C-alpha positions as CSV (number, residue, x, y, z in Angstrom):
1,X,15.1,18.3,-18.5
2,X,13.1,18.2,-15.2
3,X,11.4,14.9,-14.3
4,X,8.5,15.8,-12.0
5,X,8.5,12.5,-10.1
6,X,12.2,12.4,-9.5
7,X,12.2,16.0,-8.2
8,X,9.3,15.5,-5.9
9,X,11.0,12.3,-4.5
10,X,14.0,14.4,-3.7
11,X,11.9,16.6,-1.3
12,X,12.5,15.8,2.3
13,X,8.8,16.3,3.2
14,X,10.0,18.3,6.2
15,X,7.9,18.8,9.4
16,X,6.7,22.4,9.6
17,X,8.5,23.0,6.2
18,X,10.2,26.4,5.9
19,X,9.2,26.6,2.3
20,X,5.7,27.3,3.4
21,X,2.5,25.2,3.9
22,X,1.1,25.6,0.4
23,X,4.4,24.8,-1.4
24,X,5.1,21.9,0.9
25,X,1.5,20.6,0.4
26,X,1.8,20.9,-3.4
27,X,5.1,19.0,-3.6
28,X,3.7,16.3,-1.3
29,X,0.6,16.0,-3.5
30,X,2.9,15.5,-6.5
31,X,5.0,13.0,-4.5
32,X,1.9,10.9,-3.9
33,X,0.6,11.0,-7.4
34,X,-2.1,13.5,-6.8
35,X,-1.2,15.9,-9.7
36,X,-4.5,17.8,-9.9
37,X,-4.2,19.0,-6.4
38,X,-0.5,19.9,-7.0
39,X,-1.6,21.9,-10.1
40,X,-4.3,23.7,-8.1
41,X,-1.9,24.6,-5.3
42,X,0.9,25.8,-7.5
43,X,-1.5,27.9,-9.6
44,X,-2.3,29.9,-6.5
45,X,1.3,30.8,-5.8
46,X,3.0,33.9,-7.2
47,X,6.5,33.7,-8.7
48,X,7.8,35.7,-5.7
49,X,6.3,33.2,-3.3
50,X,7.9,30.3,-5.2
51,X,11.3,32.0,-5.3
52,X,11.2,32.6,-1.5
53,X,10.2,29.0,-1.0
54,X,13.1,27.7,-3.0
55,X,15.5,29.9,-1.1
56,X,14.1,28.6,2.2
57,X,14.3,24.9,1.1
58,X,16.1,22.6,3.5
59,X,18.3,20.3,1.4
60,X,21.2,17.8,1.5
61,X,22.7,18.7,-1.9
62,X,20.7,21.4,-3.7
63,X,17.3,23.0,-3.2
64,X,14.2,21.5,-4.8
65,X,13.6,23.2,-8.2
66,X,10.2,24.5,-7.1
67,X,9.9,27.2,-9.8
68,X,10.6,24.5,-12.5
69,X,8.1,22.2,-10.9
70,X,5.4,24.8,-11.1
71,X,6.2,25.6,-14.8
72,X,6.3,21.9,-15.7
73,X,3.0,21.2,-14.0
74,X,1.4,24.2,-15.8
75,X,2.7,22.9,-19.1
76,X,1.4,19.4,-18.3
77,X,-2.1,20.5,-17.2
78,X,-4.8,19.7,-19.7
79,X,-8.2,21.0,-20.6
80,X,-9.7,17.7,-19.4
81,X,-8.4,18.2,-15.9
82,X,-9.7,21.8,-15.8
83,X,-13.2,20.6,-16.8
84,X,-13.0,17.9,-14.2
85,X,-12.4,20.4,-11.5
86,X,-15.9,21.9,-12.0
87,X,-17.6,18.7,-10.9
88,X,-18.1,17.6,-7.3
89,X,-15.8,15.1,-5.9
90,X,-17.5,11.7,-5.3
91,X,-17.9,10.1,-1.9
92,X,-15.6,7.3,-0.9
93,X,-18.1,5.8,1.5
94,X,-18.1,2.0,1.3
95,X,-19.6,-1.0,3.2
96,X,-17.0,-3.3,4.8
97,X,-18.1,-6.4,6.7
98,X,-21.5,-4.7,7.2
99,X,-19.8,-1.6,8.6
100,X,-20.4,1.7,6.7
101,X,-17.0,3.4,6.4
102,X,-16.4,7.0,5.3
103,X,-13.5,5.9,3.1
104,X,-11.6,2.6,2.6
105,X,-8.4,3.8,4.3
106,X,-7.5,2.3,7.7
107,X,-4.4,2.2,9.9
108,X,-2.9,-1.3,10.0
109,X,-2.3,-3.0,13.3
110,X,1.3,-2.0,14.1
111,X,3.5,0.6,15.7
112,X,1.5,3.5,14.1
113,X,-1.5,2.9,16.4
114,X,-0.4,2.1,20.0
115,X,-2.1,4.7,22.2
116,X,-5.1,7.0,22.3
117,X,-3.3,10.2,21.2
118,X,-1.8,8.6,18.1
119,X,-5.1,7.1,16.9
120,X,-7.1,10.2,17.7
121,X,-4.7,12.4,15.6
122,X,-5.0,9.9,12.7
123,X,-8.8,9.8,12.8
124,X,-9.0,13.6,12.9
125,X,-6.7,13.7,9.9
126,X,-9.2,11.8,7.9
127,X,-8.5,8.0,8.3
128,X,-11.8,6.1,8.4
129,X,-10.7,3.7,11.1
130,X,-8.0,1.7,12.8
131,X,-7.0,-1.9,13.3
132,X,-5.4,-1.2,16.7
133,X,-2.0,-2.8,17.6
134,X,-2.5,-6.4,18.6
135,X,-3.6,-6.9,22.2
136,X,-2.5,-9.9,24.1
137,X,-2.0,-11.2,27.7
138,X,1.7,-11.9,27.2
139,X,4.7,-10.1,28.6
140,X,6.0,-8.4,25.5
141,X,9.6,-7.4,25.6
142,X,11.0,-5.7,22.5
143,X,14.6,-5.5,21.2
144,X,16.7,-2.5,20.2
145,X,17.2,-1.6,17.5
146,X,14.3,-3.4,15.8
147,X,14.0,-1.8,12.4
148,X,16.0,-2.0,9.2
149,X,15.5,-0.8,5.6
150,X,16.3,-1.7,2.0
151,X,17.1,1.5,0.1
152,X,16.3,2.3,-3.5
153,X,18.5,4.3,-5.8
154,X,18.3,7.8,-4.5
155,X,14.8,7.2,-3.1
156,X,13.3,6.6,0.3
157,X,13.4,3.0,1.4
158,X,11.5,0.5,-0.6
159,X,11.6,-2.3,1.9
160,X,11.2,-2.2,5.6
161,X,12.1,-5.0,8.0
162,X,10.9,-5.0,11.6
163,X,11.2,-7.2,14.7
164,X,8.4,-5.5,16.7
165,X,5.8,-7.7,18.2
166,X,2.5,-6.9,19.9
167,X,1.2,-4.1,22.2
168,X,3.3,-3.6,25.3
169,X,0.4,-2.1,27.3
170,X,-1.6,-4.2,29.8
171,X,-4.6,-5.6,27.9
172,X,-7.0,-3.7,30.2
173,X,-5.3,-0.4,29.3
174,X,-5.7,-1.1,25.6
175,X,-9.4,-2.0,25.8
176,X,-10.0,1.2,27.8
177,X,-8.2,3.1,25.0
178,X,-10.5,1.5,22.4
179,X,-13.6,2.2,24.5
180,X,-12.6,5.9,24.7
181,X,-11.8,6.1,21.0
182,X,-15.2,4.7,20.1
183,X,-17.0,7.0,22.5
184,X,-15.2,10.1,21.2
185,X,-15.2,9.1,17.5
186,X,-18.5,7.3,17.0
187,X,-18.5,7.6,13.2
188,X,-15.1,6.0,12.9
189,X,-14.5,2.3,12.8
190,X,-12.5,1.0,15.8
191,X,-11.3,-2.6,15.3
192,X,-9.4,-4.5,18.0
193,X,-6.6,-6.9,16.8
194,X,-6.1,-9.7,19.3
195,X,-3.8,-12.7,19.9
196,X,-4.5,-15.5,22.4
197,X,-2.5,-18.5,23.5
198,X,-5.5,-20.8,24.1
199,X,-9.2,-21.1,23.1
200,X,-10.1,-19.5,26.4
201,X,-7.8,-16.5,25.9
202,X,-9.0,-15.9,22.3
203,X,-12.6,-15.9,23.5
204,X,-11.8,-13.7,26.6
205,X,-10.0,-11.0,24.5
206,X,-12.7,-11.0,21.8
207,X,-15.4,-10.5,24.4
208,X,-13.5,-7.7,26.0
209,X,-13.2,-6.0,22.5
210,X,-17.0,-6.3,22.1
211,X,-17.6,-4.9,25.6
212,X,-15.3,-2.0,24.8
213,X,-17.6,-1.1,21.9
214,X,-15.3,-2.1,19.1
215,X,-16.9,-2.4,15.7
216,X,-15.1,-5.7,14.9
217,X,-12.2,-7.9,16.1
218,X,-9.2,-9.0,14.0
219,X,-7.5,-12.3,14.8
220,X,-3.7,-12.0,14.4
221,X,-2.8,-15.4,12.9
222,X,0.2,-13.8,11.1
223,X,2.9,-12.0,13.1
224,X,6.1,-13.6,11.9
225,X,8.5,-12.7,14.8
226,X,6.8,-13.9,18.0
227,X,9.2,-14.6,20.9
228,X,7.3,-17.8,21.8
229,X,6.4,-20.6,19.4
230,X,2.8,-21.6,18.6
231,X,1.7,-18.0,18.1
232,X,1.1,-15.6,15.2
233,X,2.2,-17.1,11.8
234,X,2.6,-20.5,13.5
235,X,-1.2,-20.5,13.7
236,X,-1.6,-18.9,10.2
237,X,0.3,-21.8,8.6
238,X,-2.1,-24.3,10.1
239,X,-5.6,-24.3,8.6
240,X,-7.0,-26.5,11.3
241,X,-6.0,-24.1,14.1
242,X,-7.4,-21.2,12.0
243,X,-10.7,-23.0,11.6
244,X,-10.9,-23.8,15.4
245,X,-9.9,-20.4,16.7
246,X,-12.0,-18.5,14.2
247,X,-15.1,-20.6,15.0
248,X,-14.5,-20.3,18.8
249,X,-14.4,-16.5,18.5
250,X,-17.3,-16.3,16.0
251,X,-19.5,-18.3,18.4
252,X,-18.5,-16.1,21.4
253,X,-19.2,-12.6,20.0
254,X,-21.7,-10.8,17.8
255,X,-19.4,-8.3,16.2
256,X,-17.6,-9.1,12.9
257,X,-14.6,-11.4,13.1
258,X,-11.7,-10.8,10.7
259,X,-8.8,-13.3,10.7
260,X,-5.4,-11.8,9.5
261,X,-3.6,-14.1,7.1
262,X,0.2,-14.7,6.9
263,X,1.9,-14.6,3.6
264,X,4.4,-17.2,4.9
265,X,2.6,-20.0,3.1
266,X,2.8,-21.6,-0.3
267,X,-0.9,-20.7,-1.0
268,X,-3.4,-18.4,0.7
269,X,-6.3,-20.6,-0.2
270,X,-6.3,-23.2,2.5
271,X,-6.0,-20.7,5.4
272,X,-8.6,-18.4,3.7
273,X,-11.1,-21.2,3.3
274,X,-10.5,-22.3,6.9
275,X,-11.4,-18.8,8.0
276,X,-14.5,-18.9,5.8
277,X,-15.7,-22.3,7.2
278,X,-14.9,-21.0,10.7
279,X,-17.5,-18.3,10.1
280,X,-15.3,-15.3,9.5
281,X,-17.0,-12.1,8.3
282,X,-13.9,-10.8,6.5
283,X,-10.1,-11.4,6.0
284,X,-7.1,-9.1,6.3
285,X,-4.1,-9.9,4.1
286,X,-1.2,-9.8,4.1
287,X,1.0,-9.4,7.1
288,X,4.8,-9.1,6.8
289,X,6.9,-11.6,5.0
290,X,9.6,-13.5,6.9
291,X,13.0,-12.2,5.9
292,X,16.5,-11.4,7.0
293,X,18.8,-8.4,6.4
294,X,22.5,-8.4,7.0
295,X,23.0,-4.7,8.1
296,X,25.3,-4.4,11.1
297,X,23.5,-1.3,12.1
298,X,20.4,-3.4,12.9
299,X,22.1,-6.1,14.9
300,X,21.1,-6.8,18.5
301,X,24.3,-7.3,20.5
302,X,25.9,-8.6,17.3
303,X,23.1,-11.0,16.4
304,X,20.7,-11.1,13.5
305,X,17.3,-12.9,13.2
306,X,14.4,-13.6,10.8
307,X,11.7,-11.1,11.0
308,X,8.9,-9.3,9.0
309,X,9.4,-7.5,5.7
310,X,7.0,-4.8,4.4
311,X,6.9,-1.7,2.2
312,X,6.6,-1.0,-1.5
313,X,8.7,-4.1,-2.3
314,X,6.0,-6.6,-1.1
315,X,3.0,-5.1,-2.9
316,X,3.1,-7.5,-5.9
317,X,3.3,-10.5,-3.5
318,X,0.3,-9.1,-1.5
319,X,-1.7,-8.5,-4.7
320,X,-1.1,-12.1,-5.8
321,X,-2.2,-13.5,-2.5
322,X,-5.3,-11.2,-2.4
323,X,-6.2,-12.5,-5.9
324,X,-6.0,-16.1,-4.7
325,X,-8.9,-15.2,-2.4
326,X,-10.9,-12.8,-4.4
327,X,-10.6,-14.9,-7.5
328,X,-11.7,-18.1,-5.7
329,X,-15.3,-19.0,-6.6
330,X,-16.2,-20.1,-3.1
331,X,-14.9,-16.9,-1.5
332,X,-16.4,-14.8,-4.3
333,X,-19.8,-16.3,-3.6
334,X,-19.3,-15.7,0.2
335,X,-18.4,-12.0,-0.6
336,X,-21.7,-11.6,-2.5
337,X,-24.0,-13.5,-0.3
338,X,-22.5,-13.2,3.2
339,X,-20.5,-9.9,2.9
340,X,-17.3,-11.7,3.7
341,X,-15.0,-8.9,2.6
342,X,-11.2,-8.6,2.1
343,X,-9.1,-5.9,3.6
344,X,-5.9,-5.5,1.5
345,X,-2.5,-4.8,3.1
346,X,1.0,-4.7,1.6
347,X,3.1,-1.8,0.2
348,X,0.2,0.7,-0.1
349,X,1.8,4.2,-0.3
350,X,-0.3,6.1,-2.9
351,X,-3.9,6.1,-4.0
352,X,-2.9,4.1,-7.1
353,X,-1.6,1.4,-4.8
354,X,-4.9,1.3,-3.0
355,X,-6.8,1.2,-6.3
356,X,-4.9,-1.9,-7.3
357,X,-6.1,-3.7,-4.2
358,X,-9.7,-2.4,-4.7
359,X,-9.8,-3.4,-8.3
360,X,-8.8,-6.9,-7.3
361,X,-11.8,-7.2,-4.9
362,X,-10.8,-5.5,-1.6
363,X,-13.4,-3.2,0.0
364,X,-10.9,-1.9,2.5
365,X,-7.2,-1.2,2.6
366,X,-4.8,-0.9,5.5
367,X,-1.6,1.2,5.6
368,X,1.4,0.9,7.9
369,X,4.9,1.4,6.4
370,X,4.1,4.5,4.4
371,X,2.7,6.1,7.6
372,X,6.0,5.2,9.4
373,X,7.9,7.1,6.7
374,X,5.6,10.0,6.0
375,X,3.1,10.3,8.8
376,X,-0.7,10.3,9.0
377,X,-0.8,13.3,6.6
378,X,-0.7,11.1,3.5
379,X,-4.4,10.4,4.0
380,X,-5.1,13.8,2.2
381,X,-3.6,12.5,-1.1
382,X,-5.0,9.0,-0.7
383,X,-8.5,10.4,-0.5
384,X,-8.1,13.2,-3.1
385,X,-6.2,11.1,-5.6
386,X,-8.8,8.4,-5.5
387,X,-11.7,10.9,-5.7
388,X,-10.1,12.7,-8.7
389,X,-9.7,9.3,-10.5
390,X,-13.3,8.4,-9.9
391,X,-14.5,11.8,-11.1
392,X,-12.5,11.6,-14.3
393,X,-14.0,8.2,-15.0
394,X,-17.5,9.3,-14.1
395,X,-17.8,6.8,-11.2
396,X,-19.9,8.0,-8.3
397,X,-19.7,5.0,-5.9
398,X,-16.5,3.3,-4.8
399,X,-18.1,-0.1,-4.8
400,X,-18.2,0.0,-8.6
401,X,-14.4,-0.3,-8.6
402,X,-14.3,-3.3,-6.4
403,X,-13.1,-6.3,-8.3
404,X,-13.4,-4.7,-11.8
405,X,-9.9,-6.0,-12.8
406,X,-10.6,-9.6,-11.8
407,X,-11.8,-10.5,-15.3
408,X,-8.5,-9.4,-16.7
409,X,-6.4,-11.8,-14.6
410,X,-5.8,-15.1,-16.4
411,X,-3.5,-18.1,-16.3
412,X,-0.2,-17.8,-18.2
413,X,-1.5,-20.5,-20.6
414,X,-4.4,-18.2,-21.5
415,X,-2.3,-15.2,-22.6
416,X,-2.1,-14.2,-26.3
417,X,1.2,-15.5,-27.7
418,X,0.5,-14.8,-31.4
419,X,1.0,-11.0,-31.3
420,X,3.7,-8.6,-30.0
421,X,4.3,-5.0,-29.3
422,X,7.5,-3.4,-30.6
423,X,9.3,-0.7,-28.5
424,X,8.9,2.8,-29.9
425,X,11.8,5.2,-29.4
426,X,11.1,8.9,-29.0
427,X,14.2,10.6,-30.5
428,X,13.4,14.0,-28.8
429,X,13.5,12.4,-25.3
430,X,16.4,10.1,-25.9
431,X,19.7,11.5,-24.4
432,X,21.9,8.8,-25.9
433,X,23.0,7.2,-22.6
434,X,22.9,3.7,-24.2
435,X,21.3,2.0,-21.2
436,X,18.8,0.3,-23.5
437,X,21.7,-1.1,-25.6
438,X,23.6,-2.5,-22.7
439,X,20.5,-4.2,-21.2
440,X,19.4,-5.6,-24.6
441,X,22.9,-6.9,-25.4
442,X,23.6,-8.5,-22.1
443,X,20.1,-9.4,-20.8
444,X,17.9,-9.5,-23.9
445,X,18.1,-10.4,-27.6
446,X,20.8,-8.2,-29.0
447,X,18.1,-6.2,-30.9
448,X,19.4,-2.7,-30.4
449,X,22.0,-1.0,-32.6
450,X,24.1,1.8,-31.0
451,X,26.8,3.6,-32.9
452,X,28.7,6.9,-32.9
453,X,25.4,8.9,-33.3
454,X,24.5,7.7,-29.8
455,X,20.9,7.1,-30.9
456,X,19.6,3.5,-30.5
457,X,17.9,1.7,-33.4
458,X,15.6,-1.3,-33.0
459,X,16.6,-4.3,-35.2
460,X,13.2,-5.6,-36.1
461,X,14.3,-9.1,-37.1
462,X,15.8,-9.7,-33.7
463,X,13.4,-7.8,-31.4
464,X,10.9,-10.1,-29.5
465,X,9.0,-7.3,-27.7
466,X,10.2,-8.1,-24.2
467,X,10.5,-4.4,-23.4
468,X,13.5,-4.6,-21.1
469,X,14.8,-1.6,-23.0
470,X,11.7,0.5,-22.0
471,X,12.0,-0.5,-18.4
472,X,15.6,0.6,-18.0
473,X,15.3,3.9,-20.0
474,X,15.9,6.7,-17.5
475,X,14.1,9.4,-19.5
476,X,11.0,7.5,-20.6
477,X,12.1,7.8,-24.2
478,X,10.9,4.3,-25.1
479,X,7.2,3.6,-25.4
480,X,4.8,1.2,-27.0
481,X,4.0,0.7,-30.7
482,X,0.7,-0.9,-31.8
483,X,0.1,-4.5,-31.1
484,X,0.6,-6.6,-34.3
485,X,0.9,-10.2,-35.4
486,X,4.3,-11.7,-34.8
487,X,6.5,-11.6,-37.8
488,X,6.9,-15.1,-39.5
């Protein structure tokens, strides 16, 4: 049985793929959860073209089963999706910090945007803007190697650890790059990220950003691996310093000021409120999480260190910290009355990831690690996937999605504890592996019976509806029954 997601993840997403542009684009659409586009592209391919693509596939064990992917998608396609294709795709235009943006997708300040040519290629690919790699007046000296990963089971890395610091360019060079970018791409949003070592330096760099024509300036209060103390996340952990530096910059320039928060705090609220009272027009959150990996391949002359962690693994943490801000009454009021908006960062790889941040109140999202893995080209599926979702829901303006899930976030004490949902086993999908039985026996409530028939049976008197069995099932054979009152 072919699992669409597993097979698309196996694809190497080659550069100049020998399988052909249309096939490669279709598989990439599937990989990034843009199934309607994948269906459309596969529908336009003949069986001969698919067979030739499969033969040309570069692979490390066996070719991608492209013909089976096409058949599975055709079988999965519904009348609903066909009808949806007849409607126009909605615009993703949105206002962020009083800046009209063509879509909510920006490059995050990092290694993916360090010179003119890189950013220009990204903007031409469809990214709405850039938070350029942080500009400073320090002597930045990087280490080698400086990246490490945490791998998933048979998947690309789920966690990414890096020791990279700020821009190595002279600050005058970087501001000239930003000036040229704004001149040549006037409809895109060019945002300078800066870091100073004193009040005077913060103000000087912010003024240079404004003079270069930047649309806004981001204050990096969050880099976790600075060579010198008193910078980056050292500031972000101190609300008083955030308040002071934010207010200094806000009083010095007329463009929007957007402090970038560190997640290396117990709560995001004090630093976020300090930014608000300092006059910030928006907030970026989160930056990388302090971490350490033990891989010998990532040692620097036999030494390891604490540095930043990003990627898919940090997304739940980022969402929680974003919610601390967007769910706060003071910041909610600021967002409505003063347009103090939130830019969400952390583990965004697909349009669904971006949607999660938007539904928690972000009007803008930034992407870094996914671009480092897959390149600027992922913008196609970020845009199309979100547009297809909006079209299917009949939503014509992206702003209507902003914050719509906030009402569904409650305290643990407010959750319904009087009802439960039993797991429901689909016998046709079950292959009899017994993973559900092992997990329930050793990590659950011993509520699954597994015998010589190799088909699991739920013991209703023992099952508490925790759904560990559903989460470990490799074939998706366990689903949800209807919610009901807990048995007495």
